[in-house]
DRENSE-286492 format. One line per 3 residues: number of its first residue (from 0); their letters; for each residue x, y, z of N, C-alpha, C. Coordinates in Angstrom, 1 decimal, decimal comma. Layout:
! DRENSE-286492
NUM> A> X/Y/Z/X/Y/Z/X/Y/Z; ...
***
This chain:
! DRENSE-286492
0> MFY> 27,6/-34,6/-43,2/27,6/-35,4/-41,8/27,0/-34,4/-41,0; 28,7/-33,6/-41,0/28,9/-32,6/-39,9/28,0/-31,4/-40,4; 27,8/-30,6/-41,6/27,2/-29,9/-42,1/25,8/-29,9/-41,5
3> CLC> 25,2/-31,1/-41,6/23,5/-31,6/-41,0/23,7/-31,3/-39,9; 25,0/-31,4/-39,1/24,5/-31,2/-37,7/24,7/-29,9/-37,1; 25,4/-29,1/-37,9/26,0/-27,5/-37,6/24,2/-27,1/-38,1
6> VLV> 23,8/-27,2/-39,2/22,3/-26,9/-38,9/21,3/-27,0/-38,0; 21,2/-28,3/-37,6/20,4/-29,0/-36,7/20,8/-28,0/-35,3; 22,1/-27,7/-35,0/22,3/-27,1/-33,5/22,1/-25,4/-34,0
9> EAV> 21,9/-24,9/-35,0/21,9/-23,6/-35,3/20,1/-23,6/-35,3; 19,4/-24,7/-35,7/17,9/-24,5/-35,7/17,6/-24,5/-34,4; 18,3/-25,4/-33,7/17,8/-25,2/-32,0/18,1/-23,8/-31,3
12> LKG> 19,0/-23,3/-31,6/19,8/-21,7/-31,0/18,9/-20,8/-31,6; 18,2/-21,1/-32,9/17,5/-19,9/-33,8/15,9/-20,2/-33,2; 15,6/-21,3/-32,8/14,2/-21,4/-32,6/13,4/-21,2/-33,4
15> KEF> 12,2/-20,1/-33,3/11,3/-20,0/-34,4/11,9/-18,9/-35,0; 13,1/-18,4/-35,3/13,4/-17,4/-36,3/14,2/-18,3/-37,2; 14,3/-19,3/-37,0/15,0/-20,3/-37,7/14,0/-20,7/-39,1
18> RTY> 14,4/-20,5/-40,5/13,6/-20,5/-41,5/13,9/-21,6/-42,4; 12,8/-22,1/-43,1/13,0/-23,1/-44,0/14,0/-22,9/-45,1; 14,2/-21,6/-45,4/15,3/-21,3/-46,5/16,6/-21,8/-45,4
21> DLL> 16,9/-21,5/-44,2/17,8/-21,8/-44,2/18,6/-23,6/-43,9; 17,4/-24,2/-44,8/18,3/-25,7/-45,0/18,8/-25,6/-46,6; 18,8/-24,3/-47,3/19,7/-24,5/-48,2/20,6/-24,5/-47,8
24> QIP> 21,5/-24,1/-46,7/22,9/-24,3/-46,1/23,6/-25,6/-46,7; 22,5/-26,9/-46,6/22,8/-28,3/-46,6/23,6/-28,5/-48,3; 22,8/-28,4/-49,0/23,3/-28,3/-50,5/24,3/-27,3/-51,2
27> MSL> 24,3/-26,2/-50,5/25,3/-25,3/-50,5/26,8/-25,8/-50,4; 26,7/-26,6/-49,4/28,0/-26,9/-48,6/28,3/-27,7/-49,3; 27,6/-28,6/-50,4/28,1/-29,6/-51,2/28,9/-28,8/-52,3
30> VTS> 28,4/-27,4/-53,0/28,9/-27,0/-53,7/30,3/-26,2/-53,4; 30,2/-25,5/-52,3/31,3/-25,3/-51,4/32,4/-26,1/-51,5; 32,2/-27,3/-51,2/33,2/-28,0/-51,1/33,7/-29,1/-52,4
33> MFI> 32,8/-28,5/-53,4/33,2/-29,3/-54,5/34,2/-28,3/-55,1; 34,0/-26,6/-54,5/35,0/-25,5/-55,0/36,6/-25,8/-54,2; 36,2/-26,2/-53,0/37,5/-26,3/-52,3/38,4/-27,2/-53,2
36> NLF> 37,5/-28,5/-53,3/38,1/-29,7/-53,8/39,2/-29,2/-55,0; 38,5/-28,4/-56,0/39,0/-28,0/-57,3/40,2/-26,8/-57,2; 40,3/-25,9/-56,1/40,9/-24,7/-55,9/42,5/-25,8/-55,4
39> DQY> 42,3/-26,9/-54,3/42,9/-27,6/-53,5/44,0/-28,1/-54,7; 43,0/-28,6/-55,6/43,6/-29,5/-56,7/45,0/-28,7/-57,7; 44,0/-27,4/-58,1/44,9/-26,6/-59,1/46,0/-25,5/-58,6
42> LNL> 45,6/-25,1/-57,1/46,6/-24,0/-56,8/48,1/-24,8/-56,1; 48,0/-25,7/-55,9/48,9/-26,5/-55,4/50,2/-25,5/-54,7; 49,5/-25,2/-53,5/50,4/-24,0/-52,9/51,1/-25,0/-51,5
45> HPA> 52,0/-25,5/-51,5/53,0/-26,2/-51,0/54,4/-25,4/-50,7; 54,2/-24,3/-49,9/55,7/-23,5/-49,7/56,7/-24,2/-48,9; 58,0/-24,4/-49,2/59,0/-25,1/-48,8/59,3/-24,7/-47,2
48> TLT> 59,5/-23,3/-47,1/60,0/-22,5/-45,8/58,8/-22,6/-45,2; 59,4/-22,3/-43,9/58,5/-21,9/-42,9/57,8/-20,2/-43,2; 58,5/-19,7/-43,3/58,1/-18,3/-43,5/56,9/-18,1/-44,5
51> GKF> 57,4/-19,1/-45,9/56,0/-19,2/-46,8/55,2/-19,9/-46,0; 55,1/-20,9/-45,6/53,7/-21,9/-44,7/53,2/-20,6/-44,1; 53,7/-20,0/-43,3/53,4/-19,2/-42,3/52,2/-17,7/-43,1
54> LVL> 52,7/-17,5/-44,4/52,2/-16,5/-45,3/50,5/-17,0/-45,3; 51,1/-18,3/-46,2/49,7/-18,8/-46,7/49,1/-19,1/-45,5; 49,3/-19,3/-44,6/48,1/-19,6/-43,2/47,4/-18,2/-43,0
57> VAA> 48,2/-17,3/-42,8/47,8/-16,1/-42,8/46,8/-15,6/-43,7; 47,1/-15,7/-45,1/46,5/-15,3/-46,0/44,9/-16,4/-45,9; 45,2/-17,6/-45,9/44,0/-18,6/-45,3/43,2/-18,0/-44,6
60> VLV> 43,8/-17,4/-43,4/42,5/-17,1/-42,0/42,1/-15,6/-42,8; 42,9/-14,8/-43,4/41,8/-13,8/-43,9/41,1/-13,6/-44,9; 41,2/-14,6/-45,6/40,3/-15,0/-46,9/38,9/-15,4/-46,2
63> TGI> 39,2/-17,0/-45,4/38,4/-17,2/-44,7/37,2/-16,4/-44,0; 37,8/-15,4/-42,7/37,3/-15,0/-42,3/36,6/-13,8/-43,0; 37,0/-13,0/-43,7/36,3/-12,0/-45,0/35,5/-12,7/-45,5
66> GAA> 35,5/-13,9/-46,0/34,7/-14,3/-46,9/33,3/-15,4/-46,5; 33,6/-15,3/-44,9/32,7/-16,1/-43,9/31,6/-14,6/-43,6; 32,3/-13,5/-43,1/31,6/-12,4/-42,5/30,9/-12,1/-43,8
69> TMV> 31,6/-11,8/-45,0/30,7/-11,4/-46,2/29,1/-12,1/-46,3; 30,0/-13,8/-46,3/28,3/-14,5/-46,7/27,1/-14,3/-45,6; 27,4/-14,1/-44,3/26,5/-13,8/-43,4/25,9/-12,5/-43,8
72> NMK> 26,7/-11,7/-43,6/26,4/-10,0/-43,7/25,2/-9,6/-44,8; 25,5/-10,2/-45,8/24,9/-10,0/-47,3/23,7/-11,2/-47,1; 23,5/-11,5/-46,1/22,3/-12,7/-46,0/22,0/-13,7/-47,1
75> LIP> 23,9/-14,1/-47,7/23,6/-15,1/-48,7/23,4/-16,2/-48,1; 23,7/-17,6/-48,7/23,6/-18,9/-48,2/24,8/-18,7/-47,5; 25,1/-19,1/-46,3/26,6/-19,2/-45,7/26,7/-20,9/-45,8
78> NPA> 28,3/-21,3/-45,5/28,6/-22,2/-45,3/27,9/-22,5/-44,0; 27,4/-24,0/-43,4/26,7/-24,1/-42,1/27,1/-23,8/-40,9; 28,6/-24,0/-40,9/29,4/-23,4/-39,9/29,4/-22,1/-39,6
81> DAL> 29,5/-21,5/-40,6/29,6/-20,0/-40,5/28,0/-19,6/-40,1; 27,1/-20,3/-40,3/25,6/-19,8/-40,1/25,5/-20,2/-38,4; 26,1/-21,3/-38,3/26,1/-21,7/-36,6/27,0/-20,8/-35,6
84> AAA> 28,3/-20,2/-36,3/29,1/-19,4/-35,7/28,2/-18,2/-35,4; 27,8/-17,5/-36,7/26,8/-16,1/-36,3/25,3/-16,3/-35,3; 25,1/-17,5/-35,4/24,1/-17,7/-34,7/24,3/-18,2/-32,8
87> IGE> 25,4/-18,6/-32,9/26,2/-18,4/-31,4/26,3/-16,9/-31,0; 27,2/-16,6/-31,7/27,3/-15,0/-31,3/25,9/-13,9/-31,2; 24,7/-14,1/-32,1/23,5/-13,6/-31,8/23,0/-14,1/-30,1
90> KIH> 23,2/-15,4/-30,1/22,8/-16,1/-28,9/23,0/-15,7/-27,4; 24,1/-15,3/-27,8/25,1/-14,5/-26,5/25,1/-13,4/-26,5; 24,5/-12,6/-27,5/24,4/-11,1/-27,6/26,0/-10,4/-28,0
93> RDM> 26,3/-11,2/-29,1/27,8/-10,8/-29,0/27,7/-10,9/-30,7; 29,1/-10,3/-31,1/29,1/-10,4/-33,0/29,6/-12,2/-33,3; 29,5/-12,1/-34,1/29,7/-13,4/-35,3/31,2/-13,7/-34,7
96> GLG> 32,1/-12,6/-34,8/33,6/-13,0/-34,6/33,9/-14,1/-33,1; 32,8/-13,4/-32,3/33,0/-14,4/-30,8/32,6/-15,5/-31,2; 31,4/-15,6/-31,8/30,7/-16,8/-32,1/31,5/-17,6/-32,9
99> KNI> 32,0/-17,5/-33,8/33,3/-18,4/-34,2/34,7/-18,5/-33,7; 34,7/-17,4/-32,5/36,1/-18,3/-31,9/35,4/-19,6/-30,8; 34,3/-19,6/-30,1/33,4/-20,4/-29,4/33,1/-22,0/-30,4
102> FDL> 32,8/-21,3/-31,6/32,4/-22,8/-32,5/34,1/-23,3/-32,7; 34,9/-22,8/-33,0/35,9/-23,4/-33,5/36,9/-23,7/-32,2; 37,2/-23,1/-31,2/37,3/-23,9/-30,0/36,5/-25,1/-29,2
105> TCF> 35,3/-24,7/-29,7/34,5/-26,4/-29,4/35,2/-27,4/-30,3; 35,2/-27,1/-31,7/35,2/-28,2/-32,6/37,0/-28,7/-32,4; 37,8/-27,6/-31,8/38,8/-28,0/-31,7/38,9/-28,8/-30,4
108> CTS> 38,3/-28,6/-28,9/38,8/-29,2/-28,2/38,2/-31,1/-28,4; 36,8/-30,8/-29,3/35,9/-31,9/-29,3/37,8/-33,1/-30,2; 37,4/-32,4/-31,1/39,0/-33,3/-31,8/39,7/-33,8/-30,6
111> AVI> 40,3/-32,9/-30,3/41,6/-33,5/-29,6/41,0/-34,9/-28,5; 39,8/-34,6/-27,8/39,1/-35,6/-27,3/39,3/-36,8/-28,0; 38,5/-36,7/-28,7/38,5/-37,7/-29,7/39,6/-38,4/-30,2
114> GLV> 40,7/-37,8/-30,5/41,9/-38,3/-30,9/42,5/-39,0/-29,2; 42,3/-38,3/-28,6/42,8/-38,7/-27,2/41,9/-40,2/-26,8; 40,9/-40,3/-26,9/39,8/-41,2/-26,9/40,3/-42,8/-27,5
117> FTG> 40,6/-42,2/-28,8/40,6/-43,8/-30,0/42,1/-43,7/-29,7; 43,0/-43,0/-29,6/44,5/-43,4/-30,0/44,9/-43,1/-29,0; 44,7/-42,3/-27,9/45,7/-42,3/-26,7/46,7/-41,1/-26,9
120> HII> 46,2/-40,4/-27,8/47,1/-38,9/-28,1/46,3/-38,1/-28,9; 47,0/-36,8/-28,9/46,0/-35,8/-29,9/46,9/-36,1/-31,4; 45,8/-35,8/-32,5/45,8/-36,1/-33,7/45,6/-35,0/-34,5
123> GIG> 46,3/-34,7/-35,6/45,7/-33,7/-36,6/45,9/-32,5/-36,2; 46,1/-32,2/-34,7/46,3/-30,6/-34,4/47,8/-29,9/-34,3; 47,8/-29,3/-34,5/49,1/-28,7/-34,8/49,2/-26,8/-34,6
126> IGT> 49,9/-26,7/-34,4/50,0/-24,8/-34,4/49,3/-24,2/-35,4; 49,1/-24,9/-36,6/48,5/-23,8/-37,5/46,9/-24,1/-37,3; 46,8/-25,1/-36,4/45,1/-25,4/-36,0/44,6/-24,3/-34,9
129> LFV> 45,8/-24,1/-34,2/45,7/-23,0/-33,1/45,4/-21,9/-33,2; 46,1/-21,5/-34,3/46,3/-20,2/-35,2/45,0/-20,0/-35,5; 44,7/-20,6/-36,3/43,2/-20,9/-36,9/41,6/-20,3/-36,3
132> VIF> 42,3/-21,2/-35,1/41,2/-21,2/-33,9/41,1/-19,9/-33,2; 42,2/-19,3/-33,1/42,2/-18,0/-32,5/41,9/-16,5/-33,7; 42,4/-17,0/-34,6/42,4/-15,5/-35,1/41,2/-15,4/-36,2
135> TGR> 40,7/-16,3/-36,7/39,7/-16,4/-37,7/38,4/-15,9/-37,3; 38,1/-16,0/-36,3/37,0/-15,3/-35,1/37,4/-13,8/-35,0; 38,6/-13,7/-34,6/39,2/-12,2/-35,0/39,2/-11,5/-36,0
138> VIA> 39,3/-11,7/-37,5/39,4/-11,4/-38,5/38,4/-11,0/-39,0; 37,2/-11,8/-38,4/35,4/-11,8/-38,7/35,2/-10,3/-37,8; 35,7/-10,3/-36,8/35,4/-9,5/-35,7/35,7/-7,9/-36,5
141> VYN> 37,0/-7,7/-36,4/37,7/-6,6/-37,3/36,8/-5,9/-38,6; 36,7/-7,0/-39,2/36,0/-7,1/-40,4/34,6/-6,3/-40,1; 33,9/-6,9/-39,7/32,6/-6,4/-39,1/32,7/-5,1/-38,5
144> SLL> 33,3/-4,8/-37,5/33,4/-3,7/-37,1/33,7/-2,5/-37,8; 34,5/-3,0/-39,1/35,0/-1,7/-39,7/34,3/-1,8/-41,4; 33,4/-2,4/-41,6/32,5/-2,8/-42,5/31,0/-3,5/-42,6
147> KDK> 30,6/-3,9/-41,7/29,6/-4,7/-41,7/28,6/-3,6/-41,9; 28,1/-2,5/-40,9/27,3/-1,3/-41,3/27,5/-1,1/-42,6; 28,0/-0,4/-43,2/28,2/-0,1/-44,6/28,4/-0,8/-45,7
150> MQT> 28,5/-2,1/-45,6/28,1/-3,3/-46,6/26,7/-3,3/-46,4; 26,0/-3,5/-45,5/24,5/-3,8/-45,4/24,0/-2,4/-45,8; 24,2/-1,3/-45,4/23,6/0,1/-46,0/23,6/-0,1/-47,6
153> AAG> 24,8/-0,2/-48,0/25,1/-0,2/-49,4/24,2/-1,2/-50,4; 23,4/-2,5/-49,9/23,0/-3,4/-50,1/21,6/-3,2/-50,1; 21,4/-2,4/-49,2/19,7/-2,1/-49,0/19,0/-2,9/-47,8
156> LLP> 20,4/-3,9/-47,2/19,8/-4,6/-46,0/19,7/-3,9/-44,4; 20,2/-2,4/-44,5/20,2/-1,8/-43,3/19,8/-0,6/-43,7; 18,8/0,1/-43,2/19,0/1,8/-43,3/19,2/2,6/-42,9
159> QGE> 19,5/3,6/-44,2/20,3/4,5/-43,8/20,3/5,0/-41,9; 21,6/5,3/-41,5/21,7/5,8/-40,2/21,6/5,0/-39,1; 20,7/3,7/-39,6/21,0/2,1/-38,4/22,2/1,7/-38,5
162> TA> 22,2/0,9/-37,4/23,1/-0,1/-37,0/22,7/-1,5/-37,1; 23,8/-2,1/-37,5/23,1/-3,9/-37,1/23,6/-4,2/-35,7
***
């Protein structure tokens, strides 16, 4: 349901630039969710120490940011939340990294408000959540500043000498 909402908001932001092809994000999100569940079941990464937990968190932020940026940059079918982050960045004439920060901060605040309204306190949000909200977008921004044009040129998505 959330991903359908993301695609709807993306369609509103993109207007006439939204393509029917973009609707493939919805079934693709189901495939992505299946892989997430599969990896979650078999990886069993539950470090006992705070340092271990922090290292897993940093690795997750790096892999998530690089994966999201790569999917969007290569014009593959992205996760709806990542496509919406890219659309937000485009709409404000900035990069996907800032769009991701805005999107994540919006979700963070919405979650906090829902928790406060229905339980009287914030639930499910900790320091790890805040770390992800801040740093996933920054990983995307750095990754794109270093590699986006090179990747798109190598893939034939950007003519030689042009920048995105």
